[in-house]
C-alpha positions in Angstrom: 173.8 91.2 161.2 170.6 91.8 159.4 171.2 89.0 156.9 169.6 86.5 154.7 168.6 83.3 156.5 170.8 80.3 155.8 173.2 82.2 153.4 176.8 82.9 153.7 178.1 85.0 150.8 180.4 87.5 152.5 182.3 88.5 149.3 179.3 88.9 146.9 176.6 90.1 149.3 178.6 92.2 151.7 181.8 93.6 150.1 181.0 93.4 146.4 177.5 94.8 146.8 178.8 97.6 149.0 181.4 98.6 146.5 178.8 98.5 143.7 176.5 100.7 145.8 179.3 103.1 146.4 180.1 103.3 142.7 176.5 104.0 141.8 176.3 106.6 144.5 179.4 108.3 143.0 177.8 108.2 139.5 174.6 109.8 140.8 176.4 112.4 142.8 178.6 113.4 139.8 175.4 114.5 138.0 174.5 117.0 140.7 177.2 119.2 142.1 177.1 119.3 145.9 177.4 122.4 148.1 179.5 120.5 150.6 182.3 118.0 150.3 181.4 114.3 150.3 183.8 111.5 150.8 183.1 108.1 149.4 185.3 105.6 151.2 185.7 101.8 150.9 187.1 100.4 154.2 189.2 97.4 154.8 189.3 94.9 157.7 185.6 95.2 158.8 185.2 91.4 159.1 186.4 89.2 162.0 189.0 88.9 163.4 189.6 92.6 162.8 186.0 93.9 163.6 186.1 96.1 166.8 189.9 96.6 166.6 192.0 99.6 165.7 193.0 97.8 162.5 189.6 98.6 160.9 189.9 101.1 158.1 186.8 102.9 159.5 188.4 103.2 162.9 191.5 104.9 161.4 189.4 107.1 159.2 187.0 108.2 161.9 189.9 108.8 164.3 191.8 110.9 161.7 188.7 113.0 161.1 188.3 113.7 164.8 192.0 114.4 165.4 192.0 116.9 162.5 188.8 118.6 163.9 186.8 117.9 160.7 183.0 118.1 161.0 181.0 115.2 159.8 177.3 115.7 159.1 176.5 112.0 158.5 178.3 108.8 157.7 176.4 106.1 155.8 177.8 102.5 156.1 176.6 100.4 153.1 176.3 96.9 154.5 175.1 93.7 152.8 172.8 95.4 150.2 173.1 92.6 147.6 170.3 90.3 148.8 166.6 90.3 148.0 164.1 87.5 148.7 160.3 87.7 148.8 160.1 84.1 150.1 158.7 83.7 153.6 161.3 83.1 156.4 164.2 84.4 154.3 165.3 87.1 156.7 167.3 86.9 159.9 167.8 89.6 162.5 170.5 90.1 165.2 168.0 90.1 168.1 165.1 87.8 168.9 161.6 89.1 168.1 162.6 91.6 165.4 160.9 89.6 162.7 157.6 90.4 164.5 158.2 94.1 163.9 159.9 93.9 160.5 158.7 90.7 158.9 160.4 87.5 157.8 161.2 88.4 154.2 164.4 89.8 152.9 162.6 92.2 150.5 163.6 95.6 151.9 166.4 98.0 152.6 166.9 99.0 156.3 168.3 102.1 157.9 169.8 101.3 161.3 171.0 103.8 163.9 171.3 104.5 167.5 168.8 106.7 169.4 170.7 109.9 168.8 170.4 109.4 165.0 166.6 109.5 164.9 166.4 112.7 162.8 169.0 111.4 160.3 167.1 108.2 159.8 163.8 110.0 159.2 165.4 112.2 156.6 167.3 109.4 154.8 164.1 107.2 154.9 162.0 109.9 153.3 164.6 110.5 150.6 164.9 106.7 149.8 161.2 106.2 149.7 160.9 109.0 147.2 163.1 107.4 144.6 162.3 103.7 144.8 159.4 101.2 145.2 161.7 99.0 147.4 160.3 99.1 151.0 162.5 101.0 153.4 162.3 100.2 157.1 164.2 101.8 159.9 165.4 101.0 163.4 166.6 103.4 166.0 167.7 101.5 169.1 170.1 101.8 172.0 173.7 101.3 170.9 174.0 98.2 173.0 171.2 96.3 171.1 172.8 93.2 169.6 173.7 93.8 166.0 172.9 97.5 165.7 176.6 98.3 165.7 177.9 95.5 163.6 179.5 97.5 160.8 181.8 100.5 160.1 179.4 103.1 161.5 180.3 101.9 165.0 183.7 103.7 164.7 181.9 107.0 163.9 179.6 106.7 166.9 182.7 106.1 169.0 184.1 109.4 167.8 180.8 111.2 168.4 179.8 111.5 164.8 176.3 110.7 163.4 176.3 107.5 161.4 173.8 105.0 159.9 174.0 101.5 158.5 172.2 101.0 155.2 171.5 97.3 154.9 
């Protein structure tokens, strides 16, 4: 994962911050009626030992959308957004050498997607930069890059839907 170096706070940083982000997104969306339907979903069983199995809530949701023929424009997986550190060497990455590209401080939000999600990341990054001073970085990489698929967005990719991880 793209996570803080030396920290293990899965409840607070991962799940709780994701739910807080989801609730804030719901609040913001309620102020502006949308022209298309938006589903805000909190998934269960994303952590080991269930990650990568059919027990994941996102696996079941993505599969049910596909089986019902529903179109999905974009899935955003909110992952580990509850951490910020300006201190040097406070950020870890899933693959060696990434700190050379993205820095060693945990003081940003990242948008992560596979190569087919390049346009979606560009649009999301522009929108996020327009509403916050928090630096927004992005990574489009092959789906087999270590760590790029380490959240619920993986199950949407597997069903052929566009999906990004916000971390």
